[in-house]
C-alpha positions as CSV (number, residue, x, y, z in Angstrom):
1,M,4.2,-4.8,-19.0
2,I,3.3,-6.7,-15.8
3,K,2.9,-10.2,-16.0
4,E,-0.3,-11.8,-14.3
5,R,2.1,-14.2,-11.9
6,F,4.1,-11.0,-11.0
7,A,0.5,-9.0,-9.9
8,V,-0.6,-12.2,-7.9
9,D,3.0,-13.1,-6.2
10,F,3.2,-9.2,-5.3
11,A,-0.6,-8.7,-4.2
12,N,-0.2,-12.1,-1.9
13,D,2.9,-11.1,-0.2
14,W,2.0,-7.2,0.1
15,I,-1.2,-8.7,1.9
16,N,0.7,-11.0,4.1
17,V,3.4,-8.8,4.9
18,W,0.9,-6.1,6.3
19,N,-0.8,-8.8,8.2
20,S,2.4,-9.9,9.8
21,H,3.0,-6.1,11.2
22,D,6.4,-6.2,9.9
23,L,7.2,-2.7,9.0
24,T,10.6,-3.7,7.5
25,K,9.0,-6.2,5.6
26,I,6.2,-4.3,4.3
27,L,8.6,-1.4,3.1
28,S,10.8,-3.6,1.4
29,H,8.2,-3.2,-1.5
30,Y,9.1,0.1,-2.0
31,S,11.9,2.6,-3.6
32,D,13.7,5.1,-1.5
33,D,12.2,7.4,-3.4
34,I,8.5,6.3,-3.1
35,E,5.6,8.5,-3.3
36,M,2.2,7.5,-1.7
37,T,-1.1,9.3,-2.1
38,S,-3.9,8.7,-0.1
39,P,-7.1,10.0,1.7
40,M,-5.7,8.9,5.0
41,I,-2.7,10.5,5.1
42,A,-4.7,13.8,5.0
43,K,-6.6,12.9,7.7
44,V,-4.2,11.4,9.9
45,T,-1.5,14.1,9.3
46,G,-3.5,17.2,8.5
47,D,-1.7,17.6,5.1
48,S,-4.3,18.4,2.8
49,S,-2.2,17.2,0.1
50,G,-2.4,13.7,1.1
51,V,1.1,12.6,0.0
52,L,4.1,11.5,1.4
53,K,7.4,10.9,-0.1
54,G,10.2,8.8,0.7
55,K,10.8,5.7,2.4
56,D,11.7,7.1,5.8
57,V,8.7,9.4,6.0
58,L,6.4,6.8,4.8
59,G,7.8,4.1,7.5
60,A,7.3,6.5,10.2
61,Y,3.5,7.2,9.3
62,W,3.1,3.4,8.8
63,G,4.8,2.7,12.2
64,K,2.2,4.9,13.7
65,A,-0.8,3.6,12.0
66,L,0.4,0.2,13.1
67,K,0.3,1.0,16.6
68,M,-3.1,2.7,16.4
69,V,-4.6,-0.5,14.7
70,P,-3.1,-3.5,16.6
71,D,-5.0,-6.0,15.0
72,L,-4.9,-4.7,11.5
73,H,-6.0,-7.4,8.9
74,F,-6.2,-7.2,5.2
75,E,-8.2,-9.6,3.3
76,L,-7.3,-10.2,-0.7
77,L,-10.3,-9.6,-2.9
78,S,-9.0,-9.2,-6.5
79,V,-5.7,-8.0,-8.3
80,C,-5.5,-6.4,-11.6
81,A,-2.4,-6.2,-14.0
82,G,-1.5,-3.0,-16.0
83,V,1.3,-1.4,-17.5
84,D,4.1,-1.1,-15.2
85,S,1.4,-1.0,-12.4
86,V,-0.9,-3.3,-10.2
87,A,-4.0,-2.7,-8.7
88,V,-5.1,-4.5,-5.3
89,Q,-8.4,-4.8,-3.9
90,Y,-8.7,-6.0,-0.3
91,R,-10.8,-5.7,2.8
92,G,-9.1,-3.3,5.1
93,V,-9.7,-1.6,8.5
94,G,-13.3,-1.6,9.8
95,G,-14.2,-4.0,6.8
96,R,-13.8,-1.3,4.3
97,V,-13.0,-2.1,0.5
98,A,-10.1,-0.6,-0.5
99,I,-7.8,-0.3,-4.0
100,E,-4.3,0.6,-4.2
101,V,-2.6,1.1,-7.4
102,F,1.1,0.4,-7.4
103,S,3.6,1.8,-10.2
104,F,7.1,-0.3,-10.6
105,R,10.2,1.1,-11.6
106,A,11.9,-1.7,-13.6
107,D,13.8,-3.2,-10.5
108,G,10.4,-4.4,-9.3
109,K,10.2,-1.7,-6.2
110,V,7.0,0.6,-6.2
111,V,7.6,4.0,-7.2
112,K,4.4,5.6,-6.7
113,A,1.1,4.3,-4.7
114,Y,-2.3,5.4,-4.9
115,A,-5.0,4.6,-2.2
116,Y,-8.6,4.5,-2.4
117,Y,-11.5,3.6,0.2
118,E,-14.9,2.9,0.2
119,E,-17.3,5.2,1.9
120,K,-19.6,3.9,4.4
């Protein structure tokens, strides 16, 4: 069970490292075998599955994204703790509201992540 304090600390750190644009720090939250699901993956890569697997693959994808959006800034809106997971709601690119759900391994690293975006 995820404790509320862990969830809040994770969310604040996650937002801060994204806002720093430091890819190494961003990737530090994730396990080597991370699986990320996002509609943005499908839009950017053309892969209709919307899934990327592995920290190296995800790092290459996010590295491109950071170059494409050099003024990227996230604003934390809310955090919810779950069973071995945390949901983070934030305002992201273009002011769109997004929610990401992170599933954690016992070592505190994210092993699965799911992203959802507000339709505008």
